[in-house]
C-alpha positions in Angstrom: -0.4 -38.7 4.0 1.7 -35.6 3.2 0.8 -32.4 5.0 -0.3 -29.5 2.8 2.1 -26.6 2.2 0.2 -23.8 3.8 2.7 -22.3 6.2 5.1 -19.4 5.8 8.0 -18.3 8.2 9.1 -14.8 8.9 12.7 -14.2 10.2 14.8 -11.1 10.1 12.2 -9.3 7.9 12.2 -12.0 5.2 9.2 -14.2 4.5 9.7 -17.7 3.0 7.3 -20.5 2.1 5.0 -22.1 1.6 6.1 -25.1 3.6 4.4 -28.0 5.2 4.6 -28.3 9.0 7.6 -30.7 8.9 9.6 -28.3 6.8 8.7 -25.5 9.2 10.0 -27.6 12.1 13.3 -28.1 10.4 13.8 -24.4 9.9 12.8 -23.2 13.4 16.1 -24.1 15.2 18.1 -21.8 12.9 15.6 -19.0 12.4 16.1 -15.8 14.4 12.9 -14.7 16.3 10.7 -16.7 13.9 7.0 -16.0 13.3 4.7 -18.3 11.4 1.6 -17.6 9.4 -0.8 -19.9 7.5 -3.8 -19.3 5.3 -6.8 -18.6 7.6 -4.7 -17.1 10.4 -5.4 -13.5 11.3 -2.0 -13.0 12.9 1.7 -14.1 12.8 2.3 -16.6 15.5 5.4 -17.4 17.6 6.5 -21.1 17.5 4.7 -22.0 20.8 1.4 -20.5 19.6 1.9 -22.2 16.2 2.2 -25.6 17.8 -1.1 -24.9 19.6 -2.7 -24.0 16.3 -1.6 -27.3 14.8 -3.3 -29.1 17.7 -6.5 -27.1 17.2 -6.5 -27.9 13.5 -6.1 -31.5 14.2 -8.9 -31.5 16.7 -11.1 -29.7 14.3 -10.6 -32.3 11.5 -13.7 -34.5 11.3 -13.5 -38.2 10.8 -13.6 -39.4 7.2 -16.8 -41.5 7.8 -18.9 -38.5 9.0 -22.4 -38.6 7.6 -24.7 -36.2 9.4 -22.4 -33.4 10.6 -23.2 -30.2 8.8 -20.9 -27.4 7.6 -21.7 -23.8 7.2 -20.5 -21.6 4.4 -20.4 -17.8 4.0 -19.4 -15.8 1.0 -18.5 -12.1 1.4 -20.2 -12.3 4.8 -23.5 -13.9 3.4 -24.2 -17.2 5.1 -25.5 -20.1 3.0 -27.7 -23.0 4.2 -25.9 -25.8 6.1 -24.4 -28.6 4.0 -23.2 -32.1 4.4 -19.4 -32.5 3.8 -19.9 -33.9 0.3 -22.3 -31.1 -0.6 -19.8 -28.6 0.8 -17.0 -29.9 -1.5 -19.3 -29.9 -4.5 -20.4 -26.3 -3.8 -16.8 -25.1 -3.3 -15.7 -26.7 -6.6 -18.1 -24.3 -8.4 -16.2 -21.3 -7.0 -13.2 -19.8 -8.7 -11.9 -17.7 -5.8 -11.9 -18.5 -2.1 -10.6 -15.1 -0.9 -14.0 -14.1 0.6 -15.2 -17.6 1.6 -15.3 -19.0 5.2 -16.4 -22.4 6.4 -17.4 -23.6 9.8 -17.7 -27.2 11.1 -20.1 -28.4 13.8 -20.8 -24.8 15.0 -17.0 -24.1 15.5 -15.2 -20.9 14.6 -15.2 -19.6 11.0 -12.1 -20.6 9.1 -10.7 -19.7 5.7 -10.9 -22.6 3.2 -7.1 -22.9 3.1 -6.8 -23.4 6.8 -8.7 -26.8 6.8 -6.2 -29.4 5.4 -8.9 -32.0 4.6 -10.9 -29.5 2.5 -7.7 -28.4 0.7 -7.0 -32.0 -0.2 -10.5 -32.9 -1.3 -10.7 -29.8 -3.5 -7.3 -30.5 -5.0 -6.3 -26.9 -4.7 -2.9 -25.3 -4.1 -1.3 -22.0 -3.6 -1.4 -21.5 -7.4 -5.2 -21.5 -7.3 -5.2 -18.7 -4.8 -2.0 -16.7 -5.1 -2.2 -14.9 -1.7 0.9 -14.8 0.3 2.1 -13.3 3.6 3.7 -9.9 3.8 4.7 -7.5 6.6 3.5 -4.0 6.1 1.4 -1.0 7.1 -1.6 0.4 5.3 -2.4 4.1 6.0 -6.0 4.8 5.0 -8.0 8.0 4.3 -11.7 7.4 4.5 -14.8 9.7 4.9 -14.7 8.6 8.6 -11.2 9.9 9.0 -7.6 8.6 8.9 -6.6 5.2 10.3 -3.8 2.6 9.9 -3.7 -1.2 10.1 -1.2 -4.0 9.7 -1.1 -5.9 6.4 -0.5 -9.6 6.8 -1.2 -11.0 3.3 -1.3 -9.7 -0.3 -2.3 -10.9 -3.8 -2.6 -9.3 -7.2 -6.2 -8.5 -6.3 -6.1 -7.2 -2.7 -4.9 -7.4 0.9 -5.6 -9.1 4.2 -5.3 -6.7 7.1 -5.4 -6.9 10.8 -6.5 -4.4 13.5 -9.3 -3.3 11.3 -12.0 -1.4 13.2 -15.5 -0.3 12.2 -15.1 -1.3 8.6 -18.1 -2.3 6.6 -18.4 -4.4 3.5 -18.6 -2.2 0.4 -16.7 0.7 2.0 -14.1 2.3 -0.2 -11.1 4.5 0.7 -7.7 5.6 -0.5 -4.7 3.8 1.0 -0.9 3.8 1.0 0.9 0.5 1.5 4.5 0.5 2.8 6.4 -2.8 3.3 10.0 -3.8 3.8 9.2 -6.7 1.4 8.4 -4.4 -1.5 10.6 -2.0 -3.4 8.0 0.7 -3.8 5.3 2.4 -1.8 1.9 1.6 -3.2 -0.9 4.1 -3.5 -4.3 2.8 -4.4 -8.0 2.7 -3.6 -9.4 -0.3 -1.7 -12.9 -1.8 -1.2 -13.8 -3.9 1.9 -15.0 -7.3 0.8 -14.9 -9.2 4.1 -14.8 -8.3 7.8 -14.2 -10.9 10.5 -14.9 -10.9 14.2 -11.2 -10.9 15.1 -10.2 -7.6 13.5 -9.2 -9.3 10.2 -10.6 -7.8 7.0 -10.2 -8.5 3.3 -9.7 -5.6 0.9 -9.9 -5.5 -2.9 -7.8 -3.2 -5.0 -9.7 -0.8 -7.3 -7.9 0.6 -10.3 -4.4 -0.5 -9.2 -1.9 1.3 -11.4 0.2 -1.1 -13.6 3.5 -0.2 -12.0 2.2 -1.1 -8.5 0.5 -4.3 -9.9 3.8 -5.4 -11.5 5.6 -5.0 -8.2 3.0 -7.1 -6.3 3.0 -9.8 -9.0 6.8 -10.0 -8.8 6.6 -10.5 -5.0 3.8 -13.1 -5.2 5.5 -15.0 -7.9 8.6 -15.5 -5.7 6.4 -17.9 -3.6 4.7 -19.5 -6.5 8.0 -20.6 -7.9 9.6 -21.4 -4.6 
């Protein structure tokens, strides 16, 4: 069974992907100071850490004949009632966007839908269903609480995934400036917090993003969609 293409590699400031794990392995020997990121990860990982992540994902994959084990789902921070695996898949198929959805198996850690290969396969989804891709950048923010900055690790036409987020609350809005070596322009926008994780990761939604900035982001995202 083929591995899903959920991994991206960062080398010398350039991000490429998505690749499956075998393709990443073939690129590692020639990459300079490589870092790897996959959907569901809150940080870029060095190759050694990435191999540990692969083992953890393998250990977390339940057997195909599971019957009674329950899964938990939360959407924008709101937890739903536990579901059997078949019920989980049926429910997820009713959703159009997984950007603010997390799942947990057997009381394990919360994970993004795209970080669980079995779920990705059974949903029949791909990167085209959820065009969020990795990026390296900094977000400088101005909120009523004061100024702060955080690292940007993913981007889509609709928003950002950030790390090092502190004391953010769902629904909070603030002005922000995104700078990245992967984009040709500096992006000024307003963001709304739609998800806050326990590990410093947060999901932001763009509000009223000007057309010129939106076009630049779409151009960057499409580079991966057509890779």
